[in-house]
C-alpha positions in Angstrom: 0.0 0.1 -0.4 1.4 3.1 -1.3 2.1 6.0 1.5 0.4 8.4 -0.8 -2.8 6.7 -1.7 -6.0 7.8 0.7 -7.4 5.7 3.2 -10.6 4.0 3.5 -12.6 6.1 5.1 -11.3 9.1 3.2 -12.2 6.8 0.3 -15.8 6.8 1.5 -16.3 10.1 2.2 -17.4 12.2 -0.6 -16.5 15.7 1.1 -12.8 14.3 0.8 -13.1 13.1 -2.6 -11.6 15.6 -5.2 -13.8 16.5 -8.2 -12.0 17.1 -11.4 -11.9 20.6 -12.6 -14.5 20.8 -15.7 -13.1 23.0 -18.5 -15.4 25.7 -19.8 -15.5 25.3 -23.8 -15.4 28.4 -25.6 -18.3 28.8 -27.7 -18.0 29.6 -31.0 -19.9 32.7 -32.4 -21.1 32.1 -36.1 -22.5 35.0 -38.5 -25.8 34.0 -38.1 -25.7 34.5 -34.3 -24.7 38.3 -35.0 -27.3 38.4 -37.8 -30.0 37.4 -35.4 -28.2 39.9 -33.0 -29.0 43.0 -35.7 -32.1 41.7 -36.4 -33.0 41.5 -32.8 -32.0 45.3 -32.3 -32.9 46.4 -35.3 -36.7 45.1 -34.0 -36.1 46.9 -30.6 -35.5 49.9 -32.6 -37.9 49.9 -35.3 -40.5 49.3 -32.4 -39.0 52.2 -30.6 -40.1 54.6 -33.4 -43.3 53.3 -33.7 -44.0 54.3 -30.2 -42.4 57.7 -30.5 -44.4 58.0 -33.9 -47.6 56.9 -32.3 -46.8 59.8 -29.6 -46.5 62.2 -31.9 -49.1 61.5 -33.9 -51.5 61.6 -30.7 -50.3 64.6 -29.9 -51.1 66.2 -32.7 -54.4 64.9 -33.5 -54.8 66.4 -29.5 -53.7 69.7 -31.3 -55.6 69.8 -34.4 -58.6 68.8 -32.4 -58.0 71.9 -29.8 -57.2 74.0 -32.9 -60.4 72.9 -34.8 -62.5 73.8 -31.3 -60.8 77.2 -31.3 -61.4 77.7 -35.3 -65.1 76.5 -34.8 -65.4 79.1 -31.7 -63.8 81.8 -33.9 -66.1 81.7 -36.3 -69.2 81.4 -33.8 -68.1 84.7 -32.5 -67.3 86.5 -36.2 -71.1 85.2 -36.8 -72.6 86.8 -34.1 -70.8 89.7 -34.6 -72.1 89.5 -37.9 -75.9 89.4 -36.7 -75.5 92.0 -34.3 -74.2 94.1 -36.9 -77.1 93.6 -39.3 -79.5 94.2 -36.0 -77.5 97.7 -35.8 -78.1 98.6 -39.4 -82.2 97.7 -39.0 -82.3 100.0 -35.5 -80.6 99.0 -32.5 -83.0 98.8 -29.5 -83.3 102.1 -27.6 -83.7 102.4 -24.1 -86.7 103.7 -24.0 -87.4 105.1 -20.4 -91.4 103.8 -18.4 -93.7 106.4 -17.9 -93.9 108.4 -14.8 -93.0 112.0 -14.1 -92.1 113.5 -10.9 -95.1 116.1 -10.1 -94.3 116.8 -5.9 -90.7 118.8 -4.7 -89.5 120.1 -1.6 -92.6 121.2 1.1 -93.0 123.7 2.9 -93.1 124.1 7.0 -97.1 123.2 7.0 -99.4 125.8 9.6 -99.8 125.1 12.9 -103.3 123.1 13.6 -105.2 125.7 16.0 -107.5 124.2 18.6 -110.7 126.0 18.9 -111.5 128.0 21.9 -113.5 126.2 24.2 -115.1 128.9 26.1 -116.5 130.1 23.3 -117.6 126.8 21.4 -121.8 126.2 21.8 -120.9 122.6 20.9 -118.8 121.9 24.2 -119.6 124.8 26.2 -122.3 122.8 27.4 -120.5 119.8 28.8 -118.6 122.5 30.6 -122.0 123.1 32.6 -123.4 120.0 32.8 -123.7 117.9 35.9 -122.1 115.1 33.7 -118.8 117.2 33.9 -118.2 116.3 37.4 -117.5 112.6 36.1 -115.2 113.3 32.7 -113.9 116.2 34.7 -113.4 118.2 31.1 -111.9 121.2 31.5 -110.4 123.9 29.0 -106.7 122.6 30.1 -108.3 118.8 29.0 -110.6 119.9 26.2 -108.1 119.0 23.3 -107.7 116.2 24.2 -111.7 115.2 24.8 -112.0 117.0 21.1 -109.6 114.7 19.7 -111.4 111.5 21.1 -114.8 113.0 19.8 -113.7 113.4 16.1 -111.4 109.7 16.3 -114.5 108.1 18.0 -116.8 109.7 15.5 -119.0 111.5 18.2 -118.0 114.8 16.6 -120.3 114.1 13.5 -123.2 112.8 15.7 -123.1 116.0 18.2 -122.9 118.5 14.9 -126.3 116.5 13.1 -127.9 116.8 16.6 -127.3 120.6 16.9 -127.6 121.2 13.3 -124.6 123.3 13.4 -120.7 123.7 12.8 -119.0 126.5 14.2 -116.3 128.2 12.5 -113.6 127.5 15.1 -114.4 123.5 14.5 -115.0 123.5 11.1 -111.3 125.3 10.6 -109.7 123.5 13.2 -111.0 120.3 11.5 -110.3 121.3 8.1 -106.5 122.1 9.0 -106.2 118.7 11.1 -107.3 116.7 7.8 -104.7 118.7 5.2 -101.9 119.2 7.9 -102.2 116.7 11.0 -99.1 114.1 11.0 -101.2 111.7 13.1 -102.8 109.3 10.3 -105.6 108.4 13.1 -106.5 112.5 12.9 -106.3 113.5 9.2 -109.0 110.5 8.3 -110.9 110.6 11.0 -110.9 114.7 10.1 -112.1 113.3 6.4 -114.5 111.3 7.7 -115.8 113.8 9.5 -116.1 116.4 6.5 -117.4 113.6 4.1 -120.2 112.4 6.5 -121.9 116.0 6.8 -121.2 116.8 3.4 -122.5 113.8 1.6 -125.5 113.5 3.7 -128.6 112.5 2.4 -130.8 114.3 4.6 -131.5 116.9 2.5 -132.0 117.1 -1.4 -130.5 120.6 -2.3 -129.0 122.2 0.6 -126.4 121.4 3.4 -127.6 118.7 6.5 -126.3 120.9 8.8 -125.4 124.8 8.6 -121.6 125.5 8.8 -120.2 128.9 9.7 -116.9 128.5 7.3 -116.8 126.6 4.4 -113.3 125.9 2.9 -112.8 127.7 -0.5 -110.6 126.5 -3.4 -107.9 128.8 -2.7 -107.7 126.5 0.7 -106.7 123.6 -0.9 -104.3 124.6 -3.5 -102.6 126.6 -0.8 -101.9 122.7 0.7 -101.0 121.0 -2.3 -98.1 124.0 -2.7 -97.1 123.4 0.8 -97.0 119.3 0.2 -94.4 120.4 -2.7 -96.6 119.9 -5.7 -95.1 121.3 -8.7 -98.0 123.3 -10.3 -95.3 123.9 -13.3 -93.5 120.8 -13.4 -91.6 120.0 -16.2 -92.9 117.4 -18.8 -89.0 116.4 -19.9 -88.0 115.6 -16.7 -86.3 112.1 -15.3 -89.3 109.4 -14.2 -89.8 109.0 -10.7 -89.3 105.4 -10.6 -88.5 104.8 -7.2 -89.0 105.8 -3.1 -85.3 106.8 -2.7 -86.5 110.3 -3.2 -88.0 111.4 0.3 -88.0 115.4 -0.2 -89.9 114.4 -3.6 -92.7 111.9 -1.5 -95.8 113.9 -0.9 -97.4 113.4 2.5 -99.9 110.8 3.8 -102.3 113.9 3.8 -102.7 113.9 -0.3 -105.3 110.7 0.3 -107.5 113.2 2.4 -107.3 116.1 -0.2 -108.4 113.5 -2.9 -111.8 112.5 -0.3 -112.4 116.2 0.1 -112.1 117.1 -3.6 -114.4 113.9 -4.3 -116.9 114.6 -2.1 -117.0 118.3 -2.7 -117.6 117.8 -6.2 -120.5 115.4 -5.8 -123.1 118.3 -4.0 -122.8 120.9 -6.5 -126.7 120.9 -6.4 -126.3 121.9 -2.6 -123.2 123.8 -2.7 -121.2 125.0 -5.8 -117.7 125.2 -4.2 -115.4 125.4 -7.6 -115.7 127.9 -10.7 -115.0 126.4 -13.9 -111.6 127.3 -14.1 -110.9 126.0 -10.8 -112.7 122.4 -11.4 -110.6 122.6 -14.7 -107.5 123.0 -13.1 -108.8 120.2 -10.6 -109.1 118.2 -13.1 -105.6 119.0 -14.7 -103.9 118.1 -11.2 -105.6 114.6 -11.0 -104.6 113.6 -14.3 -100.8 115.0 -13.0 -100.8 112.8 -10.2 -101.8 109.6 -11.9 -98.3 110.2 -13.8 -96.9 110.2 -10.4 -95.4 106.2 -10.3 -95.5 106.9 -6.2 -99.8 106.9 -6.6 -100.1 103.6 -7.9 -101.8 102.9 -4.3 -104.1 105.5 -4.8 -105.7 104.3 -8.3 -109.6 103.9 -7.2 -109.6 107.1 -5.1 -108.2 109.0 -8.1 -110.2 107.5 -10.6 -113.7 108.0 -8.6 -112.4 111.5 -8.0 -111.4 112.0 -11.7 -115.1 111.0 -12.0 -116.7 113.3 -9.7 -114.8 116.5 -10.8 -115.7 115.5 -14.7 -119.6 115.3 -13.7 -119.1 118.5 -11.9 -119.4 120.4 -14.7 -122.4 121.9 -16.4 -123.4 120.4 -19.9 -123.2 124.4 -21.1 -119.8 124.4 -19.3 -118.5 120.9 -20.5 -118.0 121.2 -23.8 -115.2 124.2 -23.7 -113.8 123.6 -20.7 -113.0 119.9 -22.2 -111.1 121.4 -24.8 -109.3 123.6 -22.4 -108.2 120.6 -20.6 -107.0 118.9 -23.3 -104.9 121.7 -24.6 -103.2 122.0 -21.4 -102.5 118.5 -20.7 -101.5 118.1 -24.6 -99.1 121.0 -24.1 -97.7 119.8 -20.8 -97.2 116.1 -21.1 -93.9 114.7 -23.7 -94.8 112.8 -26.0 -93.5 109.5 -25.1 -95.3 107.1 -22.7 -96.7 109.9 -20.1 -99.1 110.9 -23.1 -100.2 107.3 -23.2 -100.3 106.6 -19.7 -102.4 110.4 -19.6 -104.7 108.7 -22.3 -105.4 105.5 -20.3 -105.7 107.0 -16.7 -108.9 108.6 -18.0 -111.5 105.8 -17.7 -114.8 105.1 -20.1 -117.5 104.6 -17.7 -119.6 107.8 -18.5 -119.4 109.5 -21.8 -117.8 112.5 -20.5 -114.7 110.7 -19.6 -115.0 109.3 -23.0 -115.1 112.5 -24.8 -112.1 113.7 -22.7 -110.1 111.2 -23.5 -110.6 111.5 -27.1 -110.2 115.0 -26.7 -107.1 114.9 -25.0 -105.8 112.3 -27.3 -106.5 114.5 -30.7 -104.7 117.7 -29.1 -102.0 115.4 -28.4 -101.7 114.7 -31.9 -101.9 117.9 -33.2 -98.9 118.7 -31.4 -97.2 115.8 -32.3 -97.5 117.1 -36.1 -96.2 120.1 -36.8 -98.9 122.5 -39.4 -101.4 120.2 -39.0 -104.9 121.4 -38.0 -107.8 118.8 -38.2 -108.3 115.3 -38.0 -108.3 114.5 -41.7 -105.1 115.8 -41.7 -103.5 114.0 -38.6 -104.8 110.1 -41.0 -103.6 111.4 -44.4 -99.7 112.0 -42.4 -100.2 109.0 -40.9 -101.5 107.3 -43.8 -98.4 108.4 -45.9 -96.0 106.8 -44.0 -93.0 104.4 -45.3 -92.8 101.8 -43.1 -89.9 100.1 -45.2 -87.7 103.0 -44.7 -84.7 102.2 -42.5 -84.9 105.4 -41.0 -88.6 104.8 -39.7 -88.8 105.8 -35.8 -92.1 102.8 -35.0 -91.2 103.6 -31.2 -93.2 107.4 -32.5 -95.5 105.0 -34.5 -96.8 103.2 -31.8 -97.4 106.6 -29.7 -98.9 108.0 -32.6 -101.1 104.7 -33.3 -102.4 104.7 -29.3 -103.4 108.3 -29.8 -105.1 107.7 -33.1 -106.7 104.6 -31.5 -108.1 106.8 -28.5 -109.1 109.7 -30.9 -111.1 107.8 -33.1 -112.4 104.9 -31.4 -113.6 107.4 -27.8 -115.5 109.3 -29.2 -118.9 108.1 -31.0 -119.2 111.5 -33.3 -116.1 110.8 -34.7 -116.8 107.0 -35.2 -120.0 108.5 -37.4 -117.9 110.2 -39.5 -117.3 108.1 -42.6 -114.5 110.0 -44.0 -112.3 109.6 -40.6 -113.1 106.2 -40.2 -112.3 105.0 -43.7 -108.9 106.9 -43.5 -108.6 104.9 -39.9 -109.6 101.5 -41.0 -106.9 101.9 -43.9 -104.1 103.4 -41.6 -104.4 100.4 -39.5 -104.6 97.8 -42.4 -100.8 99.9 -43.7 -99.8 99.2 -39.9 -100.8 95.5 -40.3 -100.1 94.4 -43.2 -96.9 96.5 -44.8 -95.1 96.0 -41.5 -92.6 92.4 -42.5 -93.1 89.8 -39.1 -89.0 89.5 -39.6 -88.7 93.5 -39.3 -87.0 93.4 -36.1 -86.6 97.3 -35.3 -87.9 98.4 -32.2 -91.3 98.5 -31.4 -92.5 97.5 -35.0 -94.1 94.3 -33.9 -95.9 95.9 -31.3 -97.5 98.7 -34.0 -98.0 95.2 -36.0 -99.7 93.2 -33.5 -101.8 96.1 -31.9 -103.1 97.3 -35.4 -104.3 93.7 -36.1 -106.2 93.6 -33.2 -107.9 96.6 -33.7 -108.6 95.3 -37.3 -110.1 92.3 -35.9 -111.9 93.1 -33.0 -112.5 96.3 -32.7 -113.4 97.6 -36.3 -114.8 94.4 -37.6 -116.3 92.4 -35.1 
């Protein structure tokens, strides 16, 4: 046994066995391998290029879509501007102010309401000497409070009817309280007091009680002047459309003023309070109040007052007074929506109101057309209008149409005139047929629609 040979246990142990070292074989790279690697790299490069190309194409498409949207928006903007220019060529819509005139300005200091001297007042003097006075303890110092209590509770008018007499001091105090008191309860009660003693139907042709002092029209006119009423207001002044102008706001006593004028207008058979000229001015004042938007809450009172004062005139007075009132209103009110409101505030409840409505419309038309002196000349001017002229003012046409409508249709005598009526019908036909439905000028459709309505429902009904 050779000394260098491994021992038996060494032979058996795998860990002690020496393994032969395998030598790596070098791989031989041929042309085929090189070609495959080349083609592989080319494919990767091509795929990368394709991905980049797709990304660029997508970005380009997105940019193109954005450009297309911008282009569409630009085209739409240009189209809108083009339509706006065309509309402007037809006649741009004007900013037409609404109706409304400021007829009240700065107020003046009202007179002090003086209480009557109770010692000289027979109506209350009996209470001072009565045994019951020990219960109520009425004296001169507390007489003012007691008198106001009688007025508010309605007992003052009952005492007057029992006595059949209104003393001067009591009448003046009740009148001034009605027009100048700042307490609503007092001026309303004073108005009720005057309405009760004036509108009593116990006597037909005379006052039910004896009144030592009766107010005149000058007293009523002075009250309006103190309220700030502008007897010579400008018809071209800015419209009063808001309630922010506290200085130009009339006092609440104007309601009492209107009620008192109404009841005075209804008792002409008992007492003629107003002259013809004064009654004409009252009608003019009432129409002016209609033009102030601050009186929209008093339209019922104003309409009642208008009808009462119009019926105040006798038949002989009315014809000339109606023309005088119409001429005054036509000169005072501007030729815009205010003149239409002036017409519409005059009701058609009575024949006189219709006559006044027609007269005001006629005088206003005469002032619109210079050099025109008759109704036929007015209608001839209206029928000669060129509706296709681009410079035509359909706003003025609308005002003329409303005025002509009220002038002709509110007066039966004019409707019976065949010449005027035929010319009016021709004018309506021109307005309804010669104005195209595609005419976009201001008020063109209103003129066409109103004329068509009048033809079908007022003329050919």
